[in-house]
Structures are given as C-alpha cells and as structure tokens.
C-alpha positions in Angstrom: -146.3 -17.6 97.0 -146.5 -14.0 95.7 -148.7 -12.5 98.4 -148.6 -12.4 102.2 -151.4 -14.5 103.7 -152.5 -13.7 107.2 -155.4 -15.0 109.2 -156.3 -11.6 110.6 -159.8 -10.6 109.6 -161.7 -7.4 109.7 -164.2 -7.6 112.6 -167.7 -8.5 111.5 -169.2 -5.4 113.0 -167.5 -3.3 110.3 -168.8 -4.1 106.8 -167.0 -2.8 103.7 -169.3 0.2 103.3 -168.7 1.4 106.8 -164.9 0.8 106.5 -164.8 2.8 103.3 -166.6 5.7 105.1 -164.0 5.6 107.9 -161.2 5.4 105.3 -162.5 8.5 103.5 -162.7 10.4 106.8 -159.2 9.5 108.0 -157.7 10.1 104.6 -159.0 13.7 104.9 -157.7 14.0 108.4 -154.3 12.7 107.2 -154.3 15.3 104.4 -155.1 18.1 106.9 -152.4 16.8 109.4 -155.0 16.0 112.0 -154.8 12.2 112.1 -152.8 12.1 115.3 -155.3 14.3 117.1 -158.5 12.6 115.9 -157.6 8.9 115.4 -157.6 6.2 118.1 -155.1 3.4 118.0 -158.0 0.9 117.7 -159.4 2.6 114.6 -155.9 3.0 113.1 -155.3 -0.7 113.6 -158.6 -1.6 111.9 -157.9 0.7 109.0 -154.5 -0.6 108.5 -155.8 -4.2 108.4 -158.6 -3.2 106.1 -156.3 -1.4 103.6 -154.0 -4.4 103.5 -157.0 -6.7 102.9 -158.2 -4.4 100.1 -154.7 -4.0 98.6 -154.7 -0.3 99.4 -151.0 -0.4 100.5 -150.2 3.3 100.3 -153.0 4.0 102.7 -152.0 1.0 104.9 -148.5 2.4 105.1 -149.7 5.8 106.2 -152.0 4.3 108.9 -149.3 1.9 110.1 -146.9 4.8 110.6 -149.6 6.7 112.5 -150.3 3.6 114.6 -146.6 3.2 115.4 -146.5 6.8 116.6 -149.2 5.8 119.1 -147.9 2.3 120.0 -144.2 2.1 119.0 -143.9 -1.3 120.8 -146.6 -3.0 118.7 -145.1 -5.8 116.8 -148.2 -6.0 114.6 -147.9 -2.3 113.6 -144.3 -2.8 112.5 -145.4 -6.0 110.7 -148.2 -4.2 108.8 -145.8 -1.4 107.9 -143.3 -3.9 106.5 -146.0 -5.7 104.5 -147.1 -2.4 103.0 -143.6 -1.5 102.0 -143.0 -4.8 100.3 -146.3 -4.6 98.3 -145.3 -1.0 97.3 -142.1 -2.4 95.8 -139.9 -1.3 98.7 -138.8 -4.7 100.0 -135.3 -3.4 101.0 -136.9 -0.8 103.2 -139.2 -3.4 104.7 -136.5 -5.4 106.4 -135.9 -2.8 109.1 -139.6 -2.8 110.0 -139.7 -6.6 110.1 -136.7 -6.5 112.4 -138.5 -4.0 114.6 -141.5 -6.3 114.8 -139.3 -9.3 115.6 -137.3 -7.4 118.3 -140.6 -7.1 120.1 -141.9 -10.6 119.4 -139.0 -12.7 118.1 -141.0 -16.0 117.8 -143.8 -14.6 115.7 -143.8 -17.2 112.9 -146.1 -15.1 110.8 -143.5 -12.2 110.7 -140.6 -14.6 110.3 -142.1 -16.1 107.2 -143.1 -12.7 105.8 -139.6 -11.4 106.3 -138.2 -14.5 104.5 -140.4 -13.7 101.6 -139.2 -10.1 101.5 -135.6 -11.3 101.6 -136.3 -13.4 98.6 -137.5 -10.3 96.7 -134.2 -8.7 97.7 -132.4 -11.7 96.1 -131.1 -12.7 99.6 -132.0 -16.3 99.2 -129.5 -17.7 101.7 -130.9 -15.4 104.4 -134.5 -16.3 103.5 -133.6 -20.0 103.7 -132.0 -19.5 107.1 -135.2 -18.0 108.4 -137.4 -20.9 107.0 -135.0 -23.4 108.7 -135.1 -21.5 112.0 -138.9 -21.5 112.0 -139.1 -25.2 111.1 -136.6 -26.1 113.8 -139.1 -24.7 116.3 -142.3 -25.7 114.5 -141.5 -28.6 112.0 -145.1 -28.8 110.7 -145.7 -25.1 110.2 -147.3 -25.0 106.8 -146.4 -21.4 105.9 -142.8 -22.0 106.5 -142.9 -25.4 104.7 -144.6 -23.8 101.6 -142.3 -20.8 101.6 -139.2 -23.0 101.8 -140.6 -25.2 99.0 -141.1 -22.2 96.7 -137.6 -20.9 97.6 -136.1 -24.3 96.7 -138.1 -24.3 93.5 -136.7 -20.9 92.6 -133.2 -22.0 93.3 -133.7 -25.2 91.2 -133.4 -27.5 94.2 -136.2 -29.5 92.8 -135.7 -32.7 94.9 -136.0 -30.8 98.1 -139.0 -28.8 96.8 -140.8 -31.9 95.7 -140.3 -33.5 99.1 -141.8 -30.5 100.9 -144.7 -30.1 98.5 -145.6 -33.8 98.8 -145.9 -33.3 102.5 -148.3 -30.3 101.9 -150.6 -32.2 99.4 -153.1 -32.9 102.2 -153.0 -29.4 103.6 -156.4 -27.7 103.7 -154.8 -24.3 103.0 -151.9 -25.2 100.7 -153.1 -28.5 99.1 -154.2 -27.1 95.7 -151.2 -24.8 95.4 -148.8 -27.5 96.4 -150.2 -29.8 93.7 -149.7 -27.2 91.0 -146.2 -26.3 92.2 -145.3 -30.0 92.5 -146.3 -30.4 88.8 -144.1 -27.4 87.9 -141.1 -29.0 89.8 -141.5 -32.3 88.0 -141.7 -30.4 84.7 -138.6 -28.3 85.5 -136.6 -31.3 86.5 -137.5 -33.1 83.3 -139.9 -35.7 84.7 -142.7 -34.8 82.2 -144.8 -37.9 82.7 -145.0 -37.2 86.5 -145.7 -33.5 85.7 -148.6 -34.5 83.5 -150.0 -36.7 86.3 -149.8 -33.9 88.8 -151.3 -31.3 86.4 -154.2 -33.7 85.7 -154.8 -34.0 89.5 -154.7 -30.3 89.7 -157.2 -30.0 87.0 -159.5 -32.5 88.7 -159.3 -30.4 91.8 -159.8 -27.1 90.0 -161.0 -27.5 86.4 -161.5 -23.8 85.9 -157.9 -22.7 86.5 -156.6 -21.6 83.1 -153.0 -21.5 84.3 -153.0 -25.3 85.1 -154.4 -26.1 81.6 -151.7 -23.9 80.1 -148.9 -25.5 82.1 -150.2 -28.9 81.1 -150.0 -27.8 77.5 -146.4 -26.8 77.9 -145.5 -30.2 79.3 -147.2 -31.9 76.3 -145.1 -29.7 74.0 -142.0 -30.9 75.8 -143.2 -34.5 75.0 -143.8 -33.4 71.4 -147.5 -34.3 71.8 -148.6 -31.1 70.0 -152.2 -32.0 69.1 -152.9 -32.7 72.8 -151.0 -29.6 73.8 -153.2 -27.5 71.5 -156.3 -28.9 73.1 -155.0 -27.8 76.6 -154.1 -24.3 75.3 -157.6 -24.1 73.9 -159.1 -25.0 77.2 -157.0 -22.3 78.9 -158.1 -19.7 76.3 -161.8 -20.7 76.7 -161.4 -19.9 80.3 -159.5 -16.6 79.6 -159.8 -15.2 76.1 -157.1 -12.7 76.7 -154.5 -15.3 77.9 -151.8 -14.0 75.5 -149.1 -16.5 76.4 -151.5 -19.4 75.8 -152.2 -18.0 72.3 -148.4 -17.8 71.8 -147.7 -21.3 72.9 -150.6 -22.7 70.9 -149.1 -20.9 67.9 -145.8 -22.6 68.6 -147.4 -26.0 68.7 -149.2 -25.4 65.4 -145.9 -24.3 63.9 -144.3 -27.5 65.1 -147.0 -29.4 63.2 -146.4 -27.4 60.1 -149.7 -25.6 60.4 -148.2 -22.2 59.7 -151.5 -20.4 58.8 -152.9 -21.4 62.2 -149.7 -20.4 63.9 -149.8 -17.0 62.3 -153.3 -16.5 63.6 -152.2 -17.4 67.1 -149.2 -15.1 67.1 -151.3 -12.2 65.8 -153.9 -12.8 68.5 -151.2 -12.9 71.2 -149.9 -9.6 69.9 -153.4 -8.2 70.0 -153.5 -9.1 73.7 -150.3 -7.1 74.3 -147.8 -10.0 74.2 -145.1 -7.8 72.7 -142.1 -10.1 72.9 -139.1 -10.4 70.5 -139.6 -14.2 70.3 -143.2 -13.7 69.2 -142.3 -11.5 66.2 -139.4 -13.8 65.3 -141.7 -16.9 65.3 -144.3 -15.0 63.3 -141.7 -14.1 60.8 -140.5 -17.7 60.6 -144.1 -18.8 59.9 -144.4 -16.3 57.1 -141.1 -17.4 55.8 -142.2 -21.0 55.7 -145.2 -20.0 53.6 -143.1 -18.0 51.2 -144.3 -14.6 52.5 -140.8 -13.1 52.5 -141.8 -9.5 52.7 -144.0 -10.1 55.8 -141.2 -12.3 57.3 -138.7 -9.5 56.9 -141.1 -7.1 58.5 -141.6 -9.3 61.5 -138.0 -10.1 62.0 -137.4 -6.4 61.9 -139.9 -5.9 64.7 -138.1 -8.6 66.8 -134.8 -6.8 66.3 -136.4 -3.5 67.3 -137.4 -5.0 70.6 -134.1 -6.8 71.1 -131.1 -5.7 69.1 -129.3 -8.8 70.2 -131.9 -11.1 68.7 -129.3 -13.4 66.9 -131.9 -15.7 65.3 -133.8 -12.7 63.9 -130.7 -11.1 62.3 -129.8 -14.5 60.8 -133.3 -15.2 59.5 -133.8 -11.7 58.1 -130.4 -12.2 56.3 -131.6 -15.5 54.9 -134.8 -13.8 53.6 -132.9 -11.1 51.9 -130.6 -13.8 50.5 -133.6 -15.7 49.1 -134.8 -12.7 47.1 -131.3 -11.9 45.8 -130.6 -8.8 48.0 -127.1 -10.1 49.0 -125.9 -6.7 50.3 -128.6 -6.6 53.0 -128.2 -10.3 53.6 -124.5 -9.8 54.3 -125.3 -6.9 56.6 -127.6 -9.1 58.7 -125.1 -12.0 58.7 -122.5 -9.7 60.0 -124.9 -8.4 62.7 -125.6 -12.0 63.7 -121.9 -12.8 63.9 -121.3 -9.8 66.0 -123.6 -11.4 68.6 -122.4 -15.0 68.1 -119.0 -15.2 66.5 -118.8 -19.0 66.5 -121.9 -20.0 64.6 -121.1 -22.3 61.7 -124.5 -21.8 59.9 -124.0 -18.0 59.7 -120.5 -18.3 58.4 -121.7 -20.8 55.8 -124.6 -18.5 54.7 -122.2 -15.6 54.6 -119.8 -17.6 52.4 -122.7 -18.3 49.9 -123.7 -14.7 49.8 -120.2 -13.5 49.1 -119.9 -16.1 46.4 -123.1 -14.8 44.9 -121.8 -11.2 44.7 -118.6 -12.5 43.0 -116.3 -12.5 46.0 -115.2 -16.1 45.7 -111.9 -15.7 47.5 -113.6 -14.0 50.5 -116.3 -16.8 50.5 -113.6 -19.4 50.9 -112.5 -17.8 54.2 -116.1 -18.0 55.4 -116.4 -21.6 54.4 -113.2 -22.5 56.1 -114.4 -20.8 59.3 -117.7 -22.6 59.1 -116.0 -26.0 58.6 -113.6 -25.4 61.5 -116.8 -25.0 63.7 -118.8 -27.8 62.0 -116.3 -30.2 60.4 -119.0 -32.7 59.4 -121.2 -30.4 57.4 -121.0 -32.1 54.0 -123.0 -29.4 52.2 -120.6 -26.8 53.3 -117.7 -29.0 52.2 -119.3 -29.3 48.9 -119.8 -25.6 48.3 -116.3 -25.0 49.5 -115.0 -27.7 47.0 -117.0 -26.2 44.1 -115.6 -22.7 44.8 -112.1 -24.1 44.9 -112.7 -25.9 41.6 -114.0 -22.8 40.0 -111.0 -20.8 41.1 -108.7 -23.5 39.7 -107.4 -24.7 43.1 -107.8 -28.3 41.9 -105.9 -30.3 44.5 -107.7 -28.6 47.5 -111.0 -29.1 45.7 -110.3 -32.8 45.3 -109.5 -33.1 49.0 -112.8 -31.4 49.9 -114.8 -33.9 47.8 -112.8 -36.9 49.2 -113.7 -35.6 52.7 -117.4 -35.7 51.7 -117.1 -39.3 50.6 -115.5 -40.2 53.9 -118.2 -38.5 55.9 -121.2 -39.6 53.7 -120.3 -42.5 51.5 -123.9 -43.0 50.3 -124.3 -39.4 49.0 -123.8 -39.4 45.2 -122.7 -35.8 45.2 -119.2 -36.4 46.6 -118.4 -38.9 43.8 -119.9 -36.8 41.1 -118.0 -33.6 42.1 -114.7 -35.5 42.6 -115.2 -36.9 39.1 -115.1 -33.4 37.8 -111.8 -32.8 39.5 -110.4 -36.0 38.0 -111.7 -35.0 34.6 -110.1 -31.6 34.8 -106.9 -33.2 35.9 -106.9 -35.6 32.9 -107.6 -38.7 35.0 -110.4 -40.0 32.9 -110.2 -43.6 34.3 -110.8 -42.3 37.8 -113.5 -39.9 36.6 -115.4 -42.7 34.9 -115.2 -44.9 38.0 -116.5 -42.1 40.2 -119.3 -41.2 37.8 -120.5 -44.8 37.7 -120.6 -44.9 41.5 -122.6 -41.7 41.4 -125.1 -43.1 38.8 -125.6 -46.2 41.0 -126.4 -44.0 44.0 -128.6 -41.7 42.0 -129.6 -42.9 38.5 -131.2 -39.7 37.5 -127.8 -38.0 37.5 -126.8 -39.9 34.4 -129.5 -38.3 32.3 -127.9 -34.8 32.5 -124.3 -35.2 33.5 -123.1 -34.7 29.9 -124.4 -31.1 29.9 -122.0 -30.3 32.8 -119.0 -32.3 31.7 -119.0 -30.9 28.1 -118.2 -27.6 29.7 -115.0 -28.8 31.2 -113.9 -31.3 28.5 -113.4 -30.9 24.8 -115.3 -33.2 22.4 -112.6 -35.8 22.1 -112.0 -36.2 25.8 -115.8 -36.3 26.4 -116.0 -39.1 23.9 -113.2 -41.0 25.6 -114.9 -40.5 29.0 -118.1 -41.9 27.7 -116.3 -45.0 26.3 -114.7 -45.7 29.7 -118.1 -45.3 31.4 -119.8 -47.7 29.0 -116.9 -50.3 29.5 -117.3 -50.1 33.3 -121.1 -50.5 33.1 -120.7 -53.7 31.0 -118.5 -55.3 33.7 
C-alpha cells in the first residue's frame, strides 16, 4: 500500500472548479502573508483535504500549518500535516506530527495506520509492526490494519503470515482485488508458483485490464520455464500499456531463453527506448548479440552495462570473452582481471584467463590460473585437459599424466582423457600403454582414428610410429 487512503471526501457543495478558485485565492494570500488574517479554519480544513485529494502536497502542508495555528488541538490538522510530509518525502519529519495527532486522539485507527506506514518508509519495521498489532488488539477486523500488516510481512519476507492475512481480506469490498494480487505475489516469492498462477488468474478474471497482473503472471511462467506462455502474458501487458518497459525487458529475456535472439534484441532495444536504462538490460542485449556472432555490438553493449555499473561482474567477464574470441588477448586479460577484482573466487574467469595467457605465450603463468580454477572447480574436465596439455607442452610429463588420469576418473566415457594420456605414454616410451589408451579412445569416438596419425607423428619418429601402429592393430584383432 503506497498511498494513504482515507474516507474523508470534499463536500459536494464544492466542485473542483470552485475549489481551484479558492486554492488560487488562498495561495495568493499565503504569498502575501495574509492567510492568517483572511482565512477561516473551515476553509483551511477544506483546502487541506482538497489538496491532499488532488496530490498537491506542498499546498496541503502550507494550509495544514495555517490550520494548526488556528486550531492547535485538532488531531485532523496534525494528521493532514503528517500525511503531506510523508508524500513530500519527509517521512522522518512526519512522525512528530503523527504523534501530535495521537496525543489528542490516541485511538484514531486511521492515524495509527498512517503512522505505521510512515515508519515503514523510515525502515522502522519493528515499530510499524507494533502499531499494527496494537490496532488489531483493539479492532481485530480492521481492514486497514490487516492489509498494512500483510504488506509489512510481505516486505520482510514473512510470507506465511502475509498469506494468512491476505486470505482473510479476499472478500473485502475495499481490499479484495489488491489482496488477490498481493497474495499471488506472496506465493510467487515463496516459490509456490502453481498457486501464484492460480491467484494471478483470479486477479485477471476480476480485472482483465490491469497490465501489472498480466506482467506478474508472465514472470511466474518464466520461473516455471514456460516461456511461450510467459511471452503471451507480457504481450497482453504491453497491449494494455505500450510503454511498459520492464515488460519489454522480461519478454526479451523469455525470447532469449528460447534461443530467439533476434526477437530478444528487439525487445531489449524497445525497453531502452522507453527509458529502461539498467545495467542488466545492456548486458543481456550484449549477450544476445554475442550469441548471433555480432561481437562488436556485443562489446559495445557490455561496455554500456559497465558504464552504468562498474561492478558488473558478468559484463566484464563477457566483454573479456568477446575480445578473446577475436584474438585481442590483451583487452581480454584486462577484462578478466577486472572481473576477478570483483569476484576473486570464480573458476570460469580463472580458466578463461589461463587460456588467454596461454595464447599470448605465457604458458607458465597460465598454469597458475588453471590451478586456481581447478581448486575452485575440481570436477571441470575441460580445464583439467587444458592444464594437462600445457604441462605436456612444457615437458612436465608426470604432472600431465596425472591430469589426464584425473579426467578419466571424472569422466570415463570421454574419449579425450584416454587420447591425451596416450600422448604422455608415447612421449614416455610406453608404447604398449599408449596403444591400449588409443584403442579405448577409438571405441569411444571412432572418428578420432582417422586423424590421430597426424598428431602422433609430431611426437614420435617414424620407427616408433610404425611400432605403435603394429601394437594398435594387434589389439584391434583381439
């Protein structure tokens, strides 16, 4: 509940045109310092209520102050002043005025609830909850207090309590529709997506032209990975409100999840057109371009994300990967280092940095990165493989063999562990073991046999290569 809702109405004898004329007159009086001489308490009371009704809170505050000067013991005057202060972003200041009102009429439920809402804005949730409980002890069925407490429980992630209160309010004439939407949100936030869908559908049945409910239902469908249905819901929300930027953004995310990157790009760009200038938007737009091979555009969008949020870890990492893919290893390394400055213990970045260092000829330094990555993700067989190949290239044969054996233990069905360990055995002169490992690799991936000679002739002389082939043929006959 973002606004204060009160039952006070402007008397029927004053229509808006007449009230605006009074407002202009008394504004002029206030500017000339004559409001105290000319105004009556009755007119100030009406003007204050009218300005609150019309969201003219600066005027309402001025008239409330003038009214207090006339009637300092009016609980309503202090309440209206407090409300105006809250709506002007001065919630901390409003508490004193709420207290003044309550000192005059301590059992005014309307003021108690309004004060609780102001305390929430001041992040004083315990004090707000105490007020709601105080009111509900006196008036257990007071709907303002029940709804306020429900929203406070929702904010503080006490979803079970919030759900209980909102269920009670479902049949409320005043809060029923809002309670239904909030109940759906609580189910969503607590992970009960099926129940959330049910509640959002009921909310749509009650109010089919509420774009926010269609949007929220789309979000739940995304949680359930029902992306096609989610897109339909986002489309309904956008049909009701073309400029609904966050709906465009979420629809783009759903399209990206389906691999429809061109549609995703269109959605992200439309969201940006409608002023959704969020780091995540530019990152996701960059990712969609990267998926389509538009590397320059991807880099541009990752850069925009970083400009908005310098700690955008994913954008630093992704931009580094883009530079890596086009052979600009220097800039790739700069971005990997920037990412690691944000999240030191990320195995993927250490692995990528290791590859980039290898590509610039810094094999020894790359080994340190691979080791760090493997300490963080010890089951990453691809990293183990690159680590092993680098060791083999540097002549650290025994350690390379251990790396490839580790791959076989982790993934016994992957041909690459056997194939690469065969290289170690061949270099070590253990042709029998090399032959056995190669035959295992051929069984797991027959295509490997077609080209393996081109690699092994680089590490074995002609005689040894002939001997290896004989051993392989003998094993295949068995």
